[in-house]
The first five atom37 places (N, CA, C, CB, O) and aatype in JSON, in Angstrom:
{
  "aatype": [12, 7, 9, 0, 1, 10, 7, 10, 0, 0, 10, 0, 19, 10, 0, 10, 19, 15, 10, 19, 19, 9, 7, 19, 1, 15, 10, 15, 7, 0, 10, 15, 19, 0, 14, 14, 11, 14, 0, 14, 16, 19, 16, 14, 14, 15, 14, 19, 14, 15, 15, 0, 15, 14, 1, 1, 19, 14, 16, 19, 19, 19, 1, 4, 10, 1, 6, 1, 4, 14, 16, 19, 13, 10, 11, 6, 0, 7, 7, 3, 19, 10, 9, 2, 1, 6, 12, 3, 3, 7, 6, 5, 19, 1, 15, 13, 6, 11, 11, 10, 6, 19, 19, 10, 0, 3, 15, 0, 0, 19, 11, 19, 10, 19, 2, 7, 6, 6, 1, 14, 14, 7, 15, 14, 7, 11, 1, 5, 6, 13, 16, 19, 15, 1, 3],
  "atom_mask": [
    [1, 1, 1, 1, 1],
    [1, 1, 1, 0, 1],
    [1, 1, 1, 1, 1],
    [1, 1, 1, 1, 1],
    [1, 1, 1, 1, 1],
    [1, 1, 1, 1, 1],
    [1, 1, 1, 0, 1],
    [1, 1, 1, 1, 1],
    [1, 1, 1, 1, 1],
    [1, 1, 1, 1, 1],
    [1, 1, 1, 1, 1],
    [1, 1, 1, 1, 1],
    [1, 1, 1, 1, 1],
    [1, 1, 1, 1, 1],
    [1, 1, 1, 1, 1],
    [1, 1, 1, 1, 1],
    [1, 1, 1, 1, 1],
    [1, 1, 1, 1, 1],
    [1, 1, 1, 1, 1],
    [1, 1, 1, 1, 1],
    [1, 1, 1, 1, 1],
    [1, 1, 1, 1, 1],
    [1, 1, 1, 0, 1],
    [1, 1, 1, 1, 1],
    [1, 1, 1, 1, 1],
    [1, 1, 1, 1, 1],
    [1, 1, 1, 1, 1],
    [1, 1, 1, 1, 1],
    [1, 1, 1, 0, 1],
    [1, 1, 1, 1, 1],
    [1, 1, 1, 1, 1],
    [1, 1, 1, 1, 1],
    [1, 1, 1, 1, 1],
    [1, 1, 1, 1, 1],
    [1, 1, 1, 1, 1],
    [1, 1, 1, 1, 1],
    [1, 1, 1, 1, 1],
    [1, 1, 1, 1, 1],
    [1, 1, 1, 1, 1],
    [1, 1, 1, 1, 1],
    [1, 1, 1, 1, 1],
    [1, 1, 1, 1, 1],
    [1, 1, 1, 1, 1],
    [1, 1, 1, 1, 1],
    [1, 1, 1, 1, 1],
    [1, 1, 1, 1, 1],
    [1, 1, 1, 1, 1],
    [1, 1, 1, 1, 1],
    [1, 1, 1, 1, 1],
    [1, 1, 1, 1, 1],
    [1, 1, 1, 1, 1],
    [1, 1, 1, 1, 1],
    [1, 1, 1, 1, 1],
    [1, 1, 1, 1, 1],
    [1, 1, 1, 1, 1],
    [1, 1, 1, 1, 1],
    [1, 1, 1, 1, 1],
    [1, 1, 1, 1, 1],
    [1, 1, 1, 1, 1],
    [1, 1, 1, 1, 1],
    [1, 1, 1, 1, 1],
    [1, 1, 1, 1, 1],
    [1, 1, 1, 1, 1],
    [1, 1, 1, 1, 1],
    [1, 1, 1, 1, 1],
    [1, 1, 1, 1, 1],
    [1, 1, 1, 1, 1],
    [1, 1, 1, 1, 1],
    [1, 1, 1, 1, 1],
    [1, 1, 1, 1, 1],
    [1, 1, 1, 1, 1],
    [1, 1, 1, 1, 1],
    [1, 1, 1, 1, 1],
    [1, 1, 1, 1, 1],
    [1, 1, 1, 1, 1],
    [1, 1, 1, 1, 1],
    [1, 1, 1, 1, 1],
    [1, 1, 1, 0, 1],
    [1, 1, 1, 0, 1],
    [1, 1, 1, 1, 1],
    [1, 1, 1, 1, 1],
    [1, 1, 1, 1, 1],
    [1, 1, 1, 1, 1],
    [1, 1, 1, 1, 1],
    [1, 1, 1, 1, 1],
    [1, 1, 1, 1, 1],
    [1, 1, 1, 1, 1],
    [1, 1, 1, 1, 1],
    [1, 1, 1, 1, 1],
    [1, 1, 1, 0, 1],
    [1, 1, 1, 1, 1],
    [1, 1, 1, 1, 1],
    [1, 1, 1, 1, 1],
    [1, 1, 1, 1, 1],
    [1, 1, 1, 1, 1],
    [1, 1, 1, 1, 1],
    [1, 1, 1, 1, 1],
    [1, 1, 1, 1, 1],
    [1, 1, 1, 1, 1],
    [1, 1, 1, 1, 1],
    [1, 1, 1, 1, 1],
    [1, 1, 1, 1, 1],
    [1, 1, 1, 1, 1],
    [1, 1, 1, 1, 1],
    [1, 1, 1, 1, 1],
    [1, 1, 1, 1, 1],
    [1, 1, 1, 1, 1],
    [1, 1, 1, 1, 1],
    [1, 1, 1, 1, 1],
    [1, 1, 1, 1, 1],
    [1, 1, 1, 1, 1],
    [1, 1, 1, 1, 1],
    [1, 1, 1, 1, 1],
    [1, 1, 1, 1, 1],
    [1, 1, 1, 1, 1],
    [1, 1, 1, 0, 1],
    [1, 1, 1, 1, 1],
    [1, 1, 1, 1, 1],
    [1, 1, 1, 1, 1],
    [1, 1, 1, 1, 1],
    [1, 1, 1, 1, 1],
    [1, 1, 1, 0, 1],
    [1, 1, 1, 1, 1],
    [1, 1, 1, 1, 1],
    [1, 1, 1, 0, 1],
    [1, 1, 1, 1, 1],
    [1, 1, 1, 1, 1],
    [1, 1, 1, 1, 1],
    [1, 1, 1, 1, 1],
    [1, 1, 1, 1, 1],
    [1, 1, 1, 1, 1],
    [1, 1, 1, 1, 1],
    [1, 1, 1, 1, 1],
    [1, 1, 1, 1, 1],
    [1, 1, 1, 1, 1]
  ],
  "atom_positions": [
    [[14.69, -44.19, -42.4], [14.69, -43.51, -40.97], [13.96, -44.92, -40.63], [13.77, -41.75, -40.62], [12.89, -45.44, -40.95]],
    [[15.22, -45.33, -39.71], [14.72, -46.7, -39.15], [14.07, -46.54, -37.96], [0.0, 0.0, 0.0], [14.34, -45.58, -37.23]],
    [[13.02, -47.56, -37.58], [12.52, -47.53, -36.28], [12.94, -46.84, -34.7], [12.49, -48.66, -36.19], [12.34, -46.21, -33.84]],
    [[13.91, -47.21, -34.83], [14.89, -46.23, -33.34], [14.6, -44.73, -33.75], [17.14, -46.47, -33.29], [13.85, -44.07, -33.03]],
    [[15.11, -44.22, -34.78], [15.11, -42.93, -34.8], [13.38, -42.38, -34.55], [15.84, -42.52, -36.25], [13.12, -41.41, -33.83]],
    [[12.16, -43.32, -35.39], [10.93, -43.06, -35.38], [10.78, -42.9, -34.1], [10.13, -43.92, -35.98], [10.67, -41.74, -33.71]],
    [[10.73, -43.82, -33.24], [10.76, -44.0, -31.96], [10.86, -42.83, -31.06], [0.0, 0.0, 0.0], [9.96, -42.37, -30.36]],
    [[12.32, -42.35, -31.2], [12.93, -41.62, -30.45], [12.73, -40.23, -30.82], [14.15, -42.0, -30.39], [12.85, -39.45, -29.88]],
    [[12.47, -39.74, -31.92], [11.37, -38.97, -32.37], [9.73, -38.71, -31.87], [11.33, -39.42, -33.47], [9.2, -37.65, -31.55]],
    [[9.27, -39.81, -31.91], [7.77, -39.77, -31.34], [8.12, -39.68, -29.61], [6.71, -41.42, -31.87], [7.15, -39.48, -28.89]],
    [[9.26, -39.8, -29.06], [9.31, -39.74, -27.7], [9.5, -38.58, -27.32], [10.15, -40.46, -27.17], [8.91, -38.24, -26.29]],
    [[10.39, -37.59, -28.02], [10.72, -36.62, -27.98], [9.5, -34.79, -27.79], [11.51, -36.99, -29.1], [9.4, -33.71, -27.22]],
    [[8.8, -35.84, -28.92], [7.44, -35.28, -29.3], [6.4, -35.36, -27.73], [6.73, -36.38, -30.77], [5.75, -34.52, -27.12]],
    [[6.57, -36.26, -27.59], [5.74, -36.69, -26.37], [6.24, -35.99, -25.1], [5.81, -38.28, -26.15], [5.38, -35.48, -24.39]],
    [[7.47, -35.91, -24.75], [8.04, -35.38, -23.38], [8.01, -33.19, -23.95], [10.32, -36.42, -23.04], [8.16, -32.16, -23.29]],
    [[7.8, -33.39, -25.04], [7.72, -31.84, -25.41], [6.35, -31.23, -24.94], [7.85, -31.61, -27.08], [6.2, -30.31, -24.14]],
    [[5.29, -32.02, -25.67], [4.12, -31.88, -25.38], [3.4, -32.15, -23.32], [3.62, -32.95, -26.57], [2.48, -31.54, -22.78]],
    [[4.22, -33.14, -22.77], [4.09, -32.96, -21.67], [4.57, -31.53, -20.55], [4.55, -34.03, -21.49], [4.1, -30.84, -19.65]],
    [[5.73, -31.68, -21.31], [6.57, -30.19, -20.27], [5.39, -28.95, -20.65], [8.76, -29.49, -21.09], [4.93, -28.3, -19.71]],
    [[4.93, -28.67, -22.08], [4.24, -27.54, -22.39], [2.83, -27.93, -20.94], [3.72, -27.53, -24.44], [2.62, -27.34, -19.89]],
    [[2.34, -28.83, -21.39], [0.93, -28.94, -20.26], [0.71, -28.67, -19.35], [0.48, -29.75, -19.87], [-0.3, -28.17, -18.85]],
    [[2.64, -29.25, -18.54], [2.76, -28.94, -17.11], [3.0, -27.78, -16.81], [3.59, -29.57, -16.49], [2.81, -27.52, -15.62]],
    [[3.43, -26.84, -17.54], [4.08, -25.68, -17.51], [2.89, -24.7, -17.61], [0.0, 0.0, 0.0], [2.93, -23.74, -16.84]],
    [[1.78, -24.8, -18.48], [0.06, -24.43, -18.17], [-0.51, -24.45, -17.17], [-0.81, -25.12, -18.66], [-0.99, -23.44, -16.64]],
    [[-0.56, -25.26, -16.86], [-1.34, -25.67, -15.45], [-0.45, -25.22, -14.53], [-1.67, -27.29, -15.15], [-1.11, -24.77, -13.59]],
    [[0.96, -25.08, -14.28], [1.37, -24.34, -13.32], [1.19, -22.96, -13.29], [2.46, -24.55, -13.2], [0.96, -22.38, -12.24]],
    [[1.3, -22.27, -14.59], [0.92, -21.2, -14.79], [-0.47, -20.64, -14.61], [1.27, -21.1, -15.75], [-0.61, -19.53, -14.09]],
    [[-1.41, -21.28, -14.97], [-2.71, -21.34, -14.46], [-2.95, -21.03, -12.91], [-3.19, -22.64, -14.76], [-3.41, -20.0, -12.42]],
    [[-2.6, -21.99, -12.39], [-2.54, -22.21, -10.86], [-1.77, -21.16, -10.14], [0.0, 0.0, 0.0], [-2.16, -20.96, -8.99]],
    [[-0.73, -20.42, -10.55], [0.17, -19.52, -9.99], [-0.53, -18.08, -10.0], [1.54, -19.55, -10.79], [-0.5, -17.25, -9.09]],
    [[-1.38, -17.94, -11.65], [-2.03, -16.63, -11.67], [-3.48, -16.97, -11.17], [-1.98, -15.89, -13.19], [-4.14, -16.08, -11.69]],
    [[-4.18, -17.61, -10.6], [-5.51, -17.69, -10.07], [-5.29, -17.5, -8.92], [-6.28, -18.81, -10.25], [-6.19, -16.84, -8.4]],
    [[-4.53, -17.74, -8.27], [-4.48, -16.92, -6.51], [-4.08, -15.77, -5.99], [-3.73, -17.47, -5.63], [-2.88, -15.54, -5.91]],
    [[-4.91, -14.98, -5.6], [-4.79, -13.59, -5.66], [-3.77, -13.0, -4.63], [-6.12, -13.01, -5.47], [-3.77, -13.39, -3.46]],
    [[-3.07, -12.23, -5.02], [-2.09, -11.95, -3.76], [-2.51, -11.06, -2.35], [-0.89, -11.18, -4.38], [-3.4, -10.23, -2.21]],
    [[-1.68, -11.47, -1.53], [-2.14, -11.54, 0.05], [-1.87, -9.79, 0.03], [-0.92, -12.77, 1.42], [-1.02, -9.24, -0.67]],
    [[-2.75, -9.11, 0.91], [-2.54, -7.56, 1.17], [-1.66, -7.6, 1.88], [-3.55, -6.69, 1.74], [-1.54, -8.44, 2.77]],
    [[-0.66, -6.49, 1.58], [0.75, -5.8, 2.3], [-0.29, -5.56, 4.19], [1.46, -3.55, 1.08], [-1.48, -5.24, 4.17]],
    [[0.3, -5.74, 5.23], [-0.09, -5.39, 6.19], [-0.15, -3.93, 6.14], [0.55, -5.93, 7.07], [0.64, -3.36, 5.39]],
    [[-1.25, -3.02, 7.05], [-1.01, -1.2, 6.93], [-0.26, -1.02, 7.67], [-2.08, -0.12, 7.22], [-0.05, -1.66, 8.7]],
    [[0.45, 0.21, 7.16], [1.09, 0.42, 7.82], [1.07, 1.71, 8.96], [1.83, 0.27, 7.1], [1.3, 2.84, 8.51]],
    [[0.85, 1.59, 10.08], [0.44, 1.99, 11.07], [1.7, 2.97, 11.94], [-0.12, 0.75, 11.7], [2.62, 2.18, 12.16]],
    [[1.93, 3.83, 12.29], [2.86, 4.23, 13.15], [2.83, 4.12, 14.78], [2.96, 5.42, 12.8], [2.04, 4.9, 15.33]],
    [[3.43, 3.44, 15.45], [3.25, 3.21, 16.89], [3.48, 4.41, 17.7], [4.13, 2.16, 17.36], [4.53, 5.05, 17.71]],
    [[2.36, 4.68, 18.43], [2.18, 5.58, 19.34], [3.04, 5.91, 19.88], [1.5, 5.39, 20.05], [3.56, 4.91, 20.37]],
    [[3.94, 7.38, 20.3], [5.2, 7.61, 21.11], [4.66, 7.58, 22.52], [6.01, 9.07, 20.77], [3.51, 7.93, 22.81]],
    [[5.72, 7.03, 23.56], [5.45, 6.71, 24.97], [4.91, 8.45, 25.39], [7.1, 5.97, 25.92], [5.5, 9.5, 25.1]],
    [[3.34, 8.25, 26.31], [2.88, 9.5, 26.73], [3.66, 9.82, 27.94], [1.4, 9.52, 26.97], [4.06, 9.11, 28.86]],
    [[3.77, 11.1, 27.67], [4.07, 11.74, 29.05], [3.69, 11.85, 30.44], [4.03, 12.59, 28.93], [2.51, 11.5, 30.45]],
    [[3.98, 12.09, 31.41], [3.05, 11.6, 32.37], [2.47, 12.76, 32.43], [3.5, 11.0, 33.67], [1.3, 12.59, 32.77]],
    [[2.73, 13.9, 32.25], [1.61, 15.18, 32.48], [0.76, 15.23, 31.64], [2.06, 16.56, 32.46], [-0.27, 15.86, 31.86]],
    [[0.97, 14.52, 30.35], [-0.36, 14.49, 29.24], [-1.72, 13.58, 29.89], [0.23, 13.59, 27.59], [-1.67, 12.92, 30.92]],
    [[-2.56, 13.7, 29.25], [-3.95, 12.81, 29.09], [-3.28, 11.48, 29.03], [-5.01, 13.13, 27.59], [-2.1, 11.39, 28.7]],
    [[-4.04, 10.42, 29.37], [-3.85, 8.85, 29.33], [-4.27, 8.66, 27.78], [-4.92, 7.87, 30.55], [-3.82, 7.65, 27.24]],
    [[-4.95, 9.4, 27.12], [-5.87, 9.12, 25.49], [-5.06, 10.22, 24.51], [-8.05, 9.66, 25.54], [-5.53, 11.33, 24.78]],
    [[-4.29, 10.3, 23.74], [-3.3, 11.09, 23.3], [-4.27, 11.2, 21.31], [-1.33, 10.09, 23.61], [-4.56, 10.17, 20.71]],
    [[-4.44, 12.09, 20.95], [-5.39, 12.53, 19.78], [-3.76, 12.45, 18.97], [-6.55, 14.38, 19.93], [-2.74, 12.87, 19.52]],
    [[-3.77, 11.88, 17.7], [-2.44, 11.81, 16.95], [-3.19, 13.48, 15.92], [-2.04, 9.74, 15.8], [-4.31, 13.82, 15.52]],
    [[-1.75, 14.1, 15.88], [-1.55, 15.31, 14.65], [-2.11, 15.2, 13.69], [-0.38, 15.53, 14.08], [-2.55, 16.17, 13.07]],
    [[-2.29, 13.51, 13.21], [-2.81, 13.61, 11.7], [-2.92, 12.5, 11.51], [-2.06, 14.24, 10.61], [-1.97, 11.91, 12.03]],
    [[-3.83, 11.62, 10.84], [-4.37, 10.43, 10.44], [-4.97, 10.21, 9.02], [-5.28, 10.19, 11.31], [-6.16, 10.37, 8.75]],
    [[-4.33, 9.94, 8.43], [-4.72, 9.64, 6.84], [-5.21, 8.03, 6.62], [-3.22, 9.94, 5.77], [-4.41, 7.14, 6.9]],
    [[-6.69, 7.66, 6.07], [-6.81, 7.13, 6.08], [-7.27, 6.86, 4.43], [-7.15, 7.1, 7.1], [-7.64, 7.79, 3.72]],
    [[-7.18, 5.51, 3.97], [-7.56, 5.41, 2.13], [-8.83, 4.87, 2.59], [-6.49, 4.17, 0.8], [-9.21, 4.16, 3.53]],
    [[-9.38, 5.48, 1.58], [-11.03, 4.98, 1.19], [-11.02, 4.25, -0.29], [-12.24, 6.51, 1.06], [-12.12, 3.9, -0.72]],
    [[-9.83, 3.98, -1.13], [-10.35, 3.46, -2.03], [-8.98, 2.45, -2.11], [-10.89, 4.45, -3.21], [-7.97, 2.61, -1.42]],
    [[-9.18, 1.41, -3.09], [-8.89, -0.07, -3.37], [-7.36, 0.81, -3.51], [-9.82, -1.17, -4.93], [-6.63, 0.49, -2.56]],
    [[-6.81, 1.65, -4.29], [-5.9, 1.98, -4.28], [-5.96, 3.34, -4.05], [-5.38, 1.55, -5.13], [-6.83, 4.05, -4.56]],
    [[-5.13, 3.73, -3.37], [-4.91, 5.67, -2.82], [-3.53, 5.99, -3.52], [-4.64, 6.07, -0.61], [-2.6, 5.17, -3.55]],
    [[-3.47, 7.23, -4.08], [-2.07, 7.93, -5.16], [-1.47, 8.12, -4.2], [-2.11, 9.38, -6.19], [-2.01, 8.01, -3.09]],
    [[0.17, 8.54, -4.37], [0.93, 8.36, -3.39], [0.47, 9.68, -2.06], [2.5, 8.39, -4.08], [-0.04, 10.73, -2.43]],
    [[0.66, 9.5, -1.07], [0.47, 9.96, 0.18], [2.11, 10.43, 0.39], [-0.23, 8.75, 1.27], [3.05, 9.76, -0.04]],
    [[2.23, 11.53, 1.02], [3.74, 11.71, 1.44], [3.11, 12.59, 2.74], [5.03, 12.63, 0.12], [2.13, 13.33, 2.63]],
    [[3.87, 12.36, 3.98], [3.89, 12.83, 5.43], [5.5, 13.03, 5.71], [3.12, 11.62, 6.54], [6.24, 12.08, 5.42]],
    [[6.03, 14.12, 6.21], [7.6, 14.58, 6.58], [7.07, 15.27, 7.79], [8.6, 15.69, 5.37], [6.02, 15.9, 7.89]],
    [[8.0, 15.05, 8.72], [8.22, 15.55, 9.77], [9.07, 17.1, 9.42], [8.94, 14.43, 10.6], [10.08, 17.12, 8.73]],
    [[8.46, 18.35, 10.04], [8.88, 19.28, 9.39], [10.45, 19.77, 9.46], [8.06, 20.15, 9.72], [10.88, 20.15, 10.55]],
    [[11.36, 19.77, 8.27], [12.2, 19.66, 8.47], [13.23, 18.67, 8.98], [0.0, 0.0, 0.0], [14.37, 18.93, 9.38]],
    [[12.44, 17.11, 8.88], [13.07, 16.01, 9.78], [12.68, 14.83, 8.52], [0.0, 0.0, 0.0], [12.84, 15.1, 7.33]],
    [[12.31, 13.91, 8.85], [12.65, 12.49, 8.51], [11.29, 12.44, 7.86], [13.06, 11.29, 9.81], [10.31, 13.0, 8.35]],
    [[11.25, 11.49, 6.3], [9.47, 11.07, 5.43], [9.51, 10.34, 6.17], [9.0, 10.49, 3.76], [10.51, 9.62, 6.24]],
    [[8.34, 10.17, 7.14], [6.74, 9.12, 7.35], [6.39, 8.26, 6.47], [5.36, 9.84, 7.36], [6.21, 7.12, 6.9]],
    [[6.25, 8.44, 5.37], [5.95, 7.95, 4.25], [5.77, 8.83, 2.96], [4.93, 7.28, 4.51], [5.32, 9.95, 2.71]],
    [[6.37, 7.71, 2.22], [5.74, 8.35, 0.48], [5.39, 7.07, -0.57], [7.27, 9.44, -0.53], [6.14, 6.45, -1.33]],
    [[4.3, 6.95, -0.38], [4.07, 5.84, -1.64], [2.28, 5.39, -1.8], [5.15, 4.16, -1.16], [1.37, 5.91, -1.15]],
    [[2.2, 4.85, -2.31], [0.53, 4.89, -2.46], [0.26, 3.7, -1.13], [-0.2, 4.26, -4.42], [1.02, 2.96, -0.51]],
    [[-1.11, 3.92, -1.09], [-1.66, 3.09, -0.13], [-3.08, 2.44, -0.43], [-1.71, 3.84, 1.05], [-3.87, 2.83, -1.29]],
    [[-3.27, 1.27, 0.55], [-4.35, 0.76, 0.06], [-5.37, 0.34, 0.94], [-4.02, -0.14, -0.66], [-5.33, 0.36, 2.17]],
    [[-6.77, -0.25, -0.16], [-7.96, 0.38, 0.78], [-7.91, 0.18, 2.61], [-9.45, -0.47, 0.21], [-7.47, -0.87, 3.09]],
    [[-8.15, 0.73, 3.05], [-8.53, 0.76, 5.04], [-7.31, 1.09, 5.17], [0.0, 0.0, 0.0], [-7.37, 1.52, 6.33]],
    [[-5.91, 1.26, 4.78], [-4.84, 1.1, 5.61], [-4.42, 2.81, 5.78], [-3.61, 0.0, 4.88], [-4.38, 3.68, 4.91]],
    [[-4.16, 2.87, 7.08], [-4.28, 4.03, 7.83], [-2.89, 4.38, 8.12], [-5.14, 3.86, 9.06], [-2.06, 3.47, 8.12]],
    [[-2.41, 5.93, 8.45], [-0.79, 6.39, 8.93], [-1.53, 7.56, 9.89], [0.6, 7.13, 7.37], [-2.59, 8.17, 9.76]],
    [[-0.73, 7.59, 10.68], [-0.66, 8.55, 11.85], [0.31, 8.94, 12.49], [-1.22, 8.25, 12.7], [1.15, 8.18, 12.98]],
    [[0.32, 10.13, 12.57], [1.43, 10.75, 13.37], [1.16, 11.4, 14.4], [2.14, 11.55, 12.75], [0.07, 11.97, 14.48]],
    [[2.29, 11.46, 15.63], [1.6, 12.41, 17.1], [3.23, 13.67, 16.62], [1.66, 11.06, 19.6], [3.68, 14.49, 17.42]],
    [[3.56, 13.54, 15.77], [4.67, 14.78, 15.54], [4.25, 16.46, 15.86], [5.07, 14.72, 13.85], [3.06, 16.63, 15.6]],
    [[4.67, 17.26, 16.17], [4.36, 18.31, 16.48], [3.76, 19.23, 15.06], [5.53, 18.77, 17.22], [2.76, 19.94, 14.96]],
    [[4.68, 18.92, 14.21], [4.47, 19.97, 13.29], [4.55, 18.68, 11.66], [5.99, 21.51, 13.54], [5.47, 17.86, 11.53]],
    [[3.66, 18.79, 10.88], [4.2, 17.35, 9.63], [3.32, 18.08, 8.27], [3.3, 15.06, 10.16], [2.16, 18.46, 8.21]],
    [[4.43, 18.09, 7.26], [4.23, 18.63, 6.31], [3.35, 17.52, 5.24], [5.54, 19.18, 5.95], [3.7, 16.35, 5.12]],
    [[2.45, 17.99, 4.66], [1.27, 16.55, 3.9], [1.32, 17.09, 2.77], [-0.61, 16.24, 4.4], [1.12, 18.29, 2.63]],
    [[1.66, 16.06, 1.47], [1.05, 16.04, 0.68], [0.23, 15.27, 0.21], [1.5, 16.23, 0.22], [0.26, 14.23, 0.87]],
    [[-0.94, 15.19, -1.07], [-1.88, 14.5, -1.24], [-2.28, 14.12, -2.71], [-2.74, 15.07, -0.6], [-3.19, 14.78, -3.2]],
    [[-1.82, 13.35, -3.29], [-1.71, 13.44, -4.64], [-3.02, 13.42, -5.17], [-0.89, 12.44, -5.2], [-3.2, 13.93, -6.27]],
    [[-4.4, 12.66, -4.28], [-5.3, 12.74, -4.98], [-6.38, 13.01, -3.47], [-5.4, 11.41, -6.11], [-6.68, 12.07, -2.73]],
    [[-6.78, 14.27, -3.27], [-7.28, 14.06, -1.82], [-8.44, 13.86, -1.58], [-7.08, 14.95, -1.05], [-8.84, 13.95, -0.42]],
    [[-9.44, 13.5, -2.81], [-10.93, 13.07, -2.65], [-10.29, 11.25, -2.37], [-12.21, 13.51, -4.45], [-11.18, 10.44, -2.63]],
    [[-9.18, 10.69, -1.98], [-8.94, 9.22, -2.37], [-8.84, 9.08, -0.39], [-7.14, 8.76, -3.73], [-8.96, 7.93, 0.03]],
    [[-8.7, 9.85, 0.34], [-8.3, 9.68, 1.63], [-9.21, 10.51, 2.31], [-6.88, 9.98, 1.9], [-9.73, 11.45, 1.71]],
    [[-9.52, 10.22, 3.69], [-9.95, 10.9, 4.8], [-8.69, 11.16, 5.88], [-11.13, 10.06, 5.4], [-7.88, 10.38, 6.38]],
    [[-8.89, 12.63, 6.01], [-7.54, 12.81, 6.85], [-8.36, 14.01, 8.24], [-5.88, 13.77, 5.55], [-9.15, 14.95, 8.23]],
    [[-7.6, 13.24, 9.27], [-7.79, 13.89, 10.75], [-7.04, 14.77, 11.23], [-7.72, 13.09, 11.72], [-6.0, 14.4, 11.79]],
    [[-7.27, 15.85, 11.16], [-5.75, 16.53, 11.94], [-6.58, 17.15, 13.6], [-4.81, 18.43, 10.61], [-7.35, 18.07, 13.9]],
    [[-6.1, 16.39, 14.1], [-6.19, 17.18, 15.49], [-7.53, 16.6, 16.4], [-6.41, 18.99, 15.13], [-7.99, 17.07, 17.44]],
    [[-8.04, 15.24, 15.52], [-9.12, 14.84, 15.8], [-10.32, 15.28, 15.21], [0.0, 0.0, 0.0], [-11.42, 14.81, 15.51]],
    [[-10.13, 16.21, 14.34], [-10.8, 16.87, 13.69], [-10.8, 16.69, 11.82], [-10.4, 18.06, 14.27], [-9.89, 17.18, 11.16]],
    [[-11.87, 16.0, 11.25], [-12.09, 15.36, 10.01], [-11.66, 16.94, 9.13], [-13.93, 14.57, 9.82], [-11.88, 18.06, 9.59]],
    [[-10.97, 16.64, 7.73], [-10.72, 17.58, 7.03], [-11.07, 17.45, 5.88], [-9.7, 17.88, 7.09], [-10.73, 16.52, 5.15]],
    [[-11.98, 18.61, 5.49], [-12.79, 18.34, 4.14], [-11.91, 17.8, 2.47], [-13.56, 19.95, 3.87], [-10.95, 18.23, 1.82]],
    [[-12.9, 16.64, 2.33], [-11.82, 16.28, 0.92], [-11.96, 17.42, 0.17], [-12.22, 14.87, -0.17], [-12.78, 18.34, 0.26]],
    [[-10.71, 17.16, -0.86], [-10.53, 17.72, -1.63], [-11.44, 17.46, -3.18], [0.0, 0.0, 0.0], [-12.28, 16.55, -3.14]],
    [[-11.31, 18.13, -4.33], [-11.76, 17.07, -5.53], [-11.09, 16.16, -5.99], [-12.02, 17.54, -6.61], [-9.87, 16.02, -5.94]],
    [[-12.05, 15.35, -6.57], [-11.27, 14.24, -6.92], [-10.32, 14.4, -8.01], [-12.08, 13.23, -7.22], [-10.66, 14.83, -9.11]],
    [[-9.01, 14.02, -7.69], [-7.94, 13.6, -8.66], [-6.64, 15.11, -7.92], [0.0, 0.0, 0.0], [-5.42, 15.08, -8.11]],
    [[-7.12, 15.83, -7.41], [-7.11, 17.25, -7.34], [-5.91, 17.21, -6.28], [-8.63, 18.03, -6.89], [-6.18, 16.8, -5.15]],
    [[-4.45, 17.65, -6.6], [-3.43, 17.33, -5.51], [-3.54, 18.34, -4.21], [-1.91, 17.43, -6.17], [-3.85, 19.47, -4.59]],
    [[-3.41, 18.28, -3.18], [-3.29, 19.04, -1.63], [-1.91, 19.33, -1.19], [-3.9, 18.08, -0.39], [-1.1, 18.45, -1.48]],
    [[-1.57, 20.06, -0.75], [-0.53, 20.31, -0.18], [-0.93, 21.15, 1.0], [0.38, 20.83, -1.06], [-1.6, 22.13, 0.67]],
    [[-0.62, 20.99, 2.74], [-0.89, 21.73, 3.65], [0.01, 20.93, 4.96], [-2.52, 21.9, 3.73], [0.18, 19.72, 5.08]],
    [[0.63, 22.33, 6.13], [1.05, 21.88, 7.26], [0.04, 21.55, 8.6], [1.97, 22.8, 7.52], [-0.92, 22.21, 8.98]],
    [[0.42, 20.7, 8.98], [-0.49, 20.79, 10.27], [0.62, 20.26, 11.54], [-2.08, 19.63, 10.09], [1.54, 19.45, 11.64]],
    [[-0.17, 21.34, 12.52], [0.59, 21.44, 13.65], [-0.24, 20.84, 15.02], [0.99, 22.97, 13.78], [-1.39, 20.6, 14.66]],
    [[-0.09, 20.58, 16.12], [-0.45, 19.8, 17.36], [-0.91, 21.41, 17.93], [1.03, 18.71, 18.3], [-0.26, 22.44, 18.1]],
    [[-2.17, 21.08, 18.09], [-2.84, 22.06, 19.31], [-2.06, 22.75, 20.55], [-3.85, 21.2, 20.05], [-2.69, 23.44, 21.37]]
  ]
}
């Protein structure tokens, strides 16, 4: 084996080691940065009719109390699905619809207000299904 071949082999090994070091540093830097929290999903209030009071109370408010809350499902009665997903700590969703169907995968993980009144939490890990309507 000639000197040129030994030199090329050494250069190839050096290049390979350099690529591995750069890859490890890039990967460790990417993994050490915490991902940003998604912005809370809050349904904007509907326009206030002139005959209503200036401050309306939502029909339902669901607020996540844990780092990650299991699936929360809100649907207008006979209509559109407003939310059907997990929620993050502090995130809340509210609705002013007249009638809503609510399903909570873990009713102890969230705080629920119905027409401004707090609904008692369920047992940890227990699913709850209920319908709420406007006063």
